[in-house]
C-alpha positions as CSV (number, residue, x, y, z in Angstrom):
1,X,-18.3,80.5,103.1
2,X,-15.8,81.3,100.4
3,X,-15.7,84.7,98.8
4,X,-14.7,84.6,95.2
5,X,-12.6,87.4,93.8
6,X,-14.4,90.0,91.7
7,X,-14.6,89.2,88.0
8,X,-12.3,91.1,85.8
9,X,-13.9,93.9,83.8
10,X,-14.6,93.4,80.1
11,X,-12.1,95.3,77.9
12,X,-14.6,98.0,77.0
13,X,-15.7,98.5,80.6
14,X,-12.0,98.6,81.7
15,X,-11.3,101.3,79.1
16,X,-14.4,103.3,80.3
17,X,-13.2,103.0,83.9
18,X,-9.7,104.3,82.9
19,X,-11.2,107.1,80.9
20,X,-13.3,108.2,83.8
21,X,-10.3,108.2,86.2
22,X,-8.3,110.2,83.7
23,X,-11.1,112.6,83.1
24,X,-11.7,113.0,86.8
25,X,-8.1,113.8,87.3
26,X,-8.3,116.5,84.7
27,X,-11.6,118.0,85.9
28,X,-10.7,117.9,89.6
29,X,-7.1,119.2,88.9
30,X,-8.6,122.5,87.9
31,X,-8.9,122.9,91.7
32,X,-12.6,123.3,92.0
33,X,-14.6,121.3,94.5
34,X,-17.6,122.4,92.6
35,X,-16.8,120.2,89.6
36,X,-19.7,117.7,89.2
37,X,-19.7,114.0,88.2
38,X,-21.6,115.1,85.1
39,X,-18.5,117.2,84.2
40,X,-16.4,114.1,84.6
41,X,-18.7,111.9,82.5
42,X,-18.8,114.5,79.8
43,X,-15.0,114.9,79.8
44,X,-14.6,111.1,79.5
45,X,-17.1,110.9,76.6
46,X,-19.5,108.6,78.5
47,X,-22.9,108.9,79.9
48,X,-23.6,109.6,83.6
49,X,-25.0,106.0,83.9
50,X,-21.6,104.6,82.9
51,X,-19.9,106.7,85.5
52,X,-22.3,105.6,88.2
53,X,-21.8,101.9,87.2
54,X,-18.1,102.2,87.9
55,X,-18.3,104.8,90.7
56,X,-21.6,104.9,92.6
57,X,-20.5,108.0,94.6
58,X,-18.2,111.0,94.2
59,X,-16.1,109.5,97.0
60,X,-15.6,106.2,95.0
61,X,-14.3,108.2,92.0
62,X,-12.1,110.4,94.1
63,X,-10.7,107.3,95.9
64,X,-9.9,105.7,92.6
65,X,-8.2,108.9,91.3
66,X,-6.2,109.3,94.5
67,X,-5.1,105.6,94.4
68,X,-4.0,105.8,90.7
69,X,-2.0,109.0,91.4
70,X,-0.3,107.5,94.5
71,X,0.5,104.3,92.5
72,X,2.1,106.4,89.8
73,X,4.3,108.5,92.2
74,X,5.5,105.4,94.1
75,X,6.0,103.1,91.1
76,X,8.3,105.4,89.2
77,X,11.1,105.0,91.7
78,X,12.9,102.0,90.1
79,X,12.9,103.7,86.7
80,X,14.3,106.9,88.0
81,X,17.0,105.0,89.9
82,X,17.9,103.1,86.6
83,X,18.1,106.4,84.7
84,X,19.9,108.8,87.2
85,X,22.3,108.7,90.1
86,X,20.3,108.4,93.3
87,X,20.5,112.1,94.3
88,X,19.3,113.3,90.9
89,X,16.7,110.5,90.8
90,X,15.4,111.7,94.2
91,X,15.2,115.3,93.1
92,X,13.3,114.3,89.9
93,X,11.0,112.2,92.0
94,X,10.4,115.2,94.3
95,X,9.0,117.1,91.3
96,X,6.6,114.2,90.6
97,X,5.6,114.1,94.2
98,X,5.0,117.9,94.1
99,X,2.6,117.3,91.1
100,X,0.8,114.6,93.2
101,X,0.4,117.1,96.0
102,X,-0.9,119.8,93.7
103,X,-3.3,117.4,92.0
104,X,-5.0,116.7,95.3
105,X,-6.1,120.3,95.7
106,X,-9.4,119.7,93.8
107,X,-10.3,116.5,95.6
108,X,-8.9,117.3,99.1
109,X,-12.3,118.2,100.6
110,X,-13.9,115.0,99.3
111,X,-10.9,113.0,100.5
112,X,-11.1,114.5,104.0
113,X,-14.8,114.0,104.4
114,X,-14.6,110.5,103.0
115,X,-11.8,109.5,105.4
116,X,-13.7,111.0,108.3
117,X,-16.9,109.2,107.4
118,X,-15.2,106.0,106.6
119,X,-16.5,105.9,103.0
120,X,-12.9,106.2,101.7
121,X,-10.3,104.0,103.3
122,X,-7.5,105.9,105.0
123,X,-4.6,105.3,102.7
124,X,-1.2,104.2,103.6
125,X,0.2,107.2,101.7
126,X,2.8,108.3,104.3
127,X,4.2,104.7,104.6
128,X,4.4,104.3,100.8
129,X,6.0,107.7,100.3
130,X,8.5,107.0,103.1
131,X,9.3,103.6,101.6
132,X,9.9,105.3,98.2
133,X,12.3,107.8,99.8
134,X,14.0,104.9,101.6
135,X,14.8,103.3,98.2
136,X,16.4,106.5,97.1
137,X,18.4,106.9,100.3
138,X,19.6,103.3,100.2
139,X,20.7,103.6,96.6
140,X,22.3,107.0,97.3
141,X,24.3,105.6,100.3
142,X,25.5,102.7,98.2
143,X,26.5,105.1,95.4
144,X,27.9,107.5,98.0
145,X,25.9,110.4,96.7
146,X,23.4,110.6,99.7
147,X,24.1,110.4,103.4
148,X,23.5,107.0,105.0
149,X,22.6,108.3,108.5
150,X,19.1,109.8,107.8
151,X,15.8,108.0,108.4
152,X,13.5,108.2,105.4
153,X,10.7,109.4,107.8
154,X,12.7,112.6,108.4
155,X,12.9,113.3,104.7
156,X,9.2,112.7,104.4
157,X,8.5,115.2,107.2
158,X,10.7,117.7,105.5
159,X,8.9,117.3,102.2
160,X,5.5,117.7,103.9
161,X,6.9,120.9,105.5
162,X,8.0,122.3,102.1
163,X,4.6,121.7,100.5
164,X,2.6,122.9,103.5
165,X,4.6,126.1,103.6
166,X,4.5,126.9,99.9
167,X,1.0,125.9,98.8
168,X,-0.7,129.0,100.1
169,X,1.9,131.6,100.5
170,X,4.8,130.4,98.4
171,X,5.4,129.8,94.7
172,X,6.4,126.9,92.6
173,X,9.8,128.5,92.2
174,X,10.2,128.7,95.9
175,X,9.1,125.1,96.4
176,X,11.7,124.0,93.8
177,X,14.4,126.0,95.6
178,X,13.5,124.4,98.9
179,X,13.5,120.9,97.3
180,X,17.0,121.7,95.9
181,X,18.1,122.8,99.4
182,X,16.7,119.6,100.9
183,X,18.5,117.3,98.5
184,X,21.7,119.3,99.0
185,X,21.4,118.6,102.8
186,X,21.0,114.9,102.0
187,X,24.4,114.7,100.2
188,X,27.4,113.6,102.2
């Protein structure tokens, strides 16, 4: 039995889907787990039925939001490396990653429960983030602006440490200083 790929969405349906994801990002970025799907539909300018046609559950919408945010943070690497030397590109990327981490605050409970229940696929976030960091490190070693002896996984762990330690007791300024310190330690 052959399974055919899903049909592409009509242009108007694709626009509605994108508007719902964008609205969901905005609504959930306010940090409230109490935000409703009705709030998202209203912010997107569509009816609740349209939302449910695209995302039958809160978990499905959160999964799509998370996936789009992860895609954005990992796909910007080549552009940053074309624009800046690798050390500065990495530091600029760290700021984008910090925004990704901050944006998860309003959806974290839904993500965790969805991952635990199996209704949201466990993402390969860490592998994708580590691969992105690896691109910066390789370019930086070639340009001789970043050390060549550090595994990308170590930098990923350090980043996680920065964000875990500053999200509840730190400040954005402190996180920025710690990220500067981290990049300084990566230079030869």
